[in-house]
Every structure is written in structure tokens, then in C-alpha cells.
C-alpha positions in Angstrom: 0.0 -0.1 -0.1 1.3 3.3 -0.9 1.4 5.8 2.0 -1.1 8.2 0.1 -3.7 5.6 0.4 -3.6 5.8 4.2 -5.4 9.4 4.4 -8.1 10.6 2.5 -8.5 14.0 1.3 -11.4 15.9 0.1 -9.3 17.8 -2.2 -7.3 16.6 -5.4 -3.8 15.2 -4.7 -0.9 14.4 -6.9 -1.4 10.7 -6.1 -4.9 11.0 -7.6 -3.7 11.7 -10.8 -1.3 8.4 -10.9 1.3 10.0 -12.7 -0.6 11.1 -15.9 -2.5 14.2 -17.3 -6.1 14.3 -16.3 -8.5 16.6 -18.3 -11.3 18.0 -16.0 -14.5 19.9 -16.6 -15.0 22.9 -14.5 -18.0 23.3 -12.5 -17.3 26.3 -10.6 -15.0 28.1 -8.3 -15.5 29.2 -4.8 -13.9 30.2 -1.6 -13.7 27.7 1.4 -12.2 27.2 4.6 -9.6 24.6 4.6 -7.4 22.7 7.1 -7.2 23.0 11.0 -6.6 26.9 10.9 -9.7 27.3 8.5 -7.6 29.2 6.2 -9.8 30.6 3.3 -8.7 29.6 -0.2 -9.9 29.5 -3.6 -11.1 26.3 -4.9 -11.8 24.9 -8.3 -14.6 22.3 -8.4 -15.0 19.8 -11.2 -17.7 17.7 -12.7 -15.5 14.5 -12.9 -13.1 14.8 -10.0 -12.2 16.3 -6.5 -11.7 19.7 -6.2 -8.3 21.5 -6.4 -7.3 24.1 -4.0 -6.0 27.0 -6.5 -2.4 28.5 -5.8 -1.2 31.7 -7.5 0.7 29.7 -9.9 -2.2 27.7 -11.1 -4.6 30.7 -10.9 -2.2 32.7 -13.3 -2.4 29.9 -15.6 -6.3 29.5 -15.4 -6.4 33.2 -16.4 -4.4 32.3 -19.7 -6.1 29.4 -20.4 -10.1 29.7 -19.7 -9.8 33.8 -19.2 -9.9 36.2 -16.6 -13.6 36.1 -15.9 -14.4 33.2 -13.6 -18.0 33.4 -14.5 -17.2 32.0 -17.9 -15.2 28.7 -16.5 -18.1 26.7 -16.0 -18.0 23.9 -18.7 -14.5 24.6 -19.7 -11.9 21.6 -19.9 -8.4 21.9 -18.3 -5.6 19.6 -18.3 -4.4 19.0 -14.9 -0.7 17.0 -14.5 1.5 16.1 -11.6 5.0 17.6 -11.2 7.1 18.8 -8.4 8.1 22.4 -6.9 10.4 23.9 -4.6 8.6 24.6 -1.1 10.5 25.9 2.1 13.8 24.6 0.9 12.4 21.3 -0.4 11.1 19.4 -3.5 7.4 18.6 -3.1 4.9 16.9 -5.2 2.2 19.4 -6.8 -0.3 19.7 -9.5 -0.3 22.2 -12.2 -2.5 23.3 -14.8 -1.3 22.9 -18.3 -0.9 26.5 -20.1 -3.0 25.3 -23.2 -6.5 24.0 -23.6 -6.4 20.1 -23.8 -6.5 18.6 -27.2 -9.7 16.2 -27.8 -8.8 13.8 -25.1 -9.5 10.2 -25.2 -13.2 9.4 -24.5 -14.1 8.7 -20.9 -10.9 9.7 -19.2 -13.2 11.6 -16.6 -15.0 8.3 -16.2 -11.7 6.4 -15.8 -10.7 8.7 -12.9 -13.9 8.5 -11.2 -14.0 4.7 -11.2 -10.3 4.8 -9.6 -11.6 7.4 -7.0 -14.6 5.1 -6.3 -12.3 1.8 -5.8 -10.0 4.0 -3.7 -12.7 5.7 -1.3 -12.1 9.1 -2.9 -15.1 9.7 -4.0 -16.9 13.3 -3.0 -20.2 14.8 -3.7 -19.2 15.8 -7.1 -18.6 12.1 -8.2 -21.9 10.8 -6.7 
């Protein structure tokens, strides 16, 4: 068992992507409180996978790819990919938004992710 399978997260994690790009359809964006400290962050919700907490890097990329007006993001597709970044002097895994619209992805990619999430108990209300 991989250590990432030992704890569940309501939000998308790099291990959820299984080392590959995932094309997801945006359902909306909202402000939420997360963590023990109840920090307010922007969260990108998807139709076909768990939500993603948006950092500054991904926010800038989203603006380039789907536009600056978040009211127009619903229904737009974005490609997410796992990579690494430097954080407090350490290299850590992260999720990034590709800097271009996804090409016509293979059919059922979102369904494949949803099935994997169901099998691993990573289903939230957006997949039910």
C-alpha cells in the first residue's frame, strides 16, 4: 500500500492523478475554509473529479487558458498534471494546470478517474 492511500483528502492530490495528465471539466470556483486553521482559499470544483485548491501559479495559468472572468469558467476543460516544486527548501509534489487547452482527450478519461476514485474511497459529492 502506498502511503498516500492511508489518508483521504477531500481535495485533489498528486497521487490521485496516478502520474498522468487528467482532463477535467470545471463546475465552478468558490472560496472555502480549509485545514485546522480554517484558512480561506479559492477552490476549483470539477464535474468529474475532486476539487483543487488553487495556488497563485495555477490561478495565473487558469487566467491564460480559460480567461480572466471566472463566471465563464463553468463547462471549460483543463488539463491537470503532476509535477514537483520547491517549497521551503524542499522538493515537493504538486498539481499544475497545463498552459494550453486540452486536445481532444480520449473518451471516458473523466470516467476512468471517477472509477479509480470510487475503488480507492476518494469519492466526494461531485462524483456521486
